[in-house]
C-alpha positions in Angstrom: 38.8 -53.3 -44.2 35.3 -54.8 -43.8 32.1 -51.9 -43.6 31.3 -51.0 -39.8 28.1 -52.4 -38.1 26.0 -51.6 -34.8 28.4 -54.3 -33.3 31.6 -51.6 -33.9 29.6 -48.5 -32.1 31.2 -47.3 -29.1 28.9 -45.9 -26.6 29.5 -43.0 -24.8 28.0 -44.1 -21.6 30.7 -45.0 -19.0 33.6 -42.3 -20.6 35.4 -40.7 -17.7 37.0 -37.5 -17.2 40.3 -37.4 -14.9 42.7 -34.5 -14.1 45.9 -34.2 -12.5 47.7 -31.2 -10.8 51.1 -33.1 -12.3 52.0 -32.6 -15.4 54.0 -34.7 -17.2 57.5 -34.7 -18.8 56.8 -35.3 -22.1 53.4 -35.5 -24.2 53.7 -39.3 -24.8 50.7 -41.3 -23.7 53.3 -44.2 -21.5 54.4 -40.9 -19.6 51.0 -39.4 -19.0 49.9 -42.9 -17.7 52.4 -42.5 -15.3 50.4 -39.5 -13.2 47.9 -39.7 -10.5 44.8 -38.7 -11.4 41.2 -37.5 -9.5 38.0 -38.3 -11.7 35.7 -35.8 -11.7 32.3 -36.8 -11.1 28.8 -36.4 -12.5 29.9 -35.0 -15.8 27.0 -34.8 -18.2 29.2 -34.4 -21.3 31.8 -33.5 -23.4 32.1 -32.2 -26.8 34.2 -32.3 -29.8 38.2 -32.1 -28.8 41.5 -31.5 -30.1 43.6 -29.7 -32.6 42.6 -27.6 -35.7 45.1 -26.0 -38.0 43.7 -22.6 -39.8 44.4 -22.4 -43.8 46.3 -19.2 -45.5 46.0 -19.1 -49.5 48.1 -17.8 -52.1 46.7 -17.1 -55.3 49.4 -16.7 -58.0 48.4 -14.0 -60.8 49.8 -16.5 -63.7 47.0 -19.9 -63.0 44.6 -17.9 -61.1 44.0 -21.4 -58.7 44.3 -20.5 -55.5 46.6 -22.7 -53.3 46.1 -23.7 -49.8 48.2 -24.4 -47.1 48.0 -24.5 -43.1 49.4 -22.5 -40.9 48.7 -21.9 -37.6 47.3 -24.7 -35.2 45.5 -24.1 -32.1 44.7 -26.9 -29.7 41.1 -25.7 -29.3 39.2 -25.0 -26.5 36.2 -27.1 -24.9 33.6 -26.7 -22.0 32.7 -29.8 -20.2 29.3 -29.7 -18.4 29.8 -30.9 -14.3 26.8 -31.3 -11.6 27.9 -29.0 -9.0 28.6 -31.4 -6.1 31.8 -31.2 -3.5 33.6 -33.4 -5.8 37.3 -33.8 -5.4 38.2 -33.6 -9.4 35.5 -30.4 -9.6 37.7 -29.0 -6.5 41.0 -29.5 -8.8 39.2 -27.6 -11.5 38.1 -25.0 -9.1 41.3 -23.9 -7.6 42.7 -23.7 -11.2 40.0 -21.7 -12.3 42.3 -18.4 -14.3 45.5 -19.0 -12.9 46.8 -19.3 -15.8 48.2 -23.0 -14.4 48.3 -25.6 -16.6 46.9 -29.3 -15.6 46.9 -32.2 -17.3 43.8 -34.3 -18.3 42.8 -37.4 -19.4 39.6 -38.2 -20.8 38.8 -42.0 -21.0 36.6 -43.7 -23.2 34.1 -46.7 -22.7 35.7 -48.7 -25.3 38.1 -51.5 -23.6 37.6 -54.9 -25.1 35.7 -53.2 -28.3 36.1 -54.3 -31.7 39.8 -53.4 -32.7 40.6 -52.3 -28.9 42.5 -54.1 -26.2 42.8 -54.2 -22.9 43.1 -50.6 -21.9 40.5 -47.8 -23.4 41.4 -45.4 -25.7 42.2 -42.3 -24.1 42.7 -38.8 -24.7 45.8 -36.9 -22.7 46.2 -33.3 -22.9 47.6 -30.3 -21.1 45.6 -27.2 -20.6 44.2 -24.2 -18.3 40.9 -23.4 -16.8 40.1 -20.2 -18.3 36.8 -19.7 -16.5 34.3 -22.1 -14.7 30.6 -20.3 -15.1 27.8 -21.5 -13.1 24.3 -22.4 -14.5 21.5 -22.0 -12.0 19.1 -23.9 -14.6 15.9 -24.5 -14.6 13.4 -25.4 -11.2 13.7 -28.9 -12.7 17.2 -28.8 -13.0 20.6 -29.2 -11.1 22.9 -26.6 -10.7 25.7 -26.9 -13.3 29.6 -26.2 -13.9 30.9 -25.4 -17.3 34.8 -25.3 -17.1 36.0 -23.8 -20.0 39.7 -25.3 -20.8 42.0 -24.1 -23.2 44.1 -27.0 -24.8 48.0 -26.4 -24.2 49.5 -29.3 -26.1 48.5 -31.6 -28.6 45.8 -34.6 -27.7 47.4 -38.4 -27.8 45.4 -40.9 -28.3 46.0 -44.5 -27.8 44.3 -48.1 -27.9 45.8 -51.2 -26.5 45.2 -53.0 -29.3 46.9 -50.2 -31.4 49.8 -49.2 -29.3 50.4 -52.0 -27.1 49.9 -49.8 -24.1 
């Protein structure tokens, strides 16, 4: 595999966030693609996301060497920064805040047609619940922001058309 160059970089600009009140029947990307999605407008940033496993340890007396193994897996939390508007996507997040209801999320990168990517962009889809919706009025020169906290409830699935043919 050749060394990557600047031509291989994917800009964050153009990344989109979508929500759906409908839940998929399974966690396959093809099933997520059949859902009806509402874009969340005015998204300023999306943090790192995805599951993370904890590591357990065991040290046998005979060797004194630490053995490591994977234990529980946490699907992760994320807090997206969104300008507070009358946006339909934000309204879905607000309606589901602290209800315990799961909703579907899709984060779509701007990499359609990039090297190694086919005719569809890379998508990260998962189930989560909105556990909080803190508002940040900010400073005199800023805008009012909403930072929903989303607790991941399922694995994240990523796909690129060139890789999976979806």
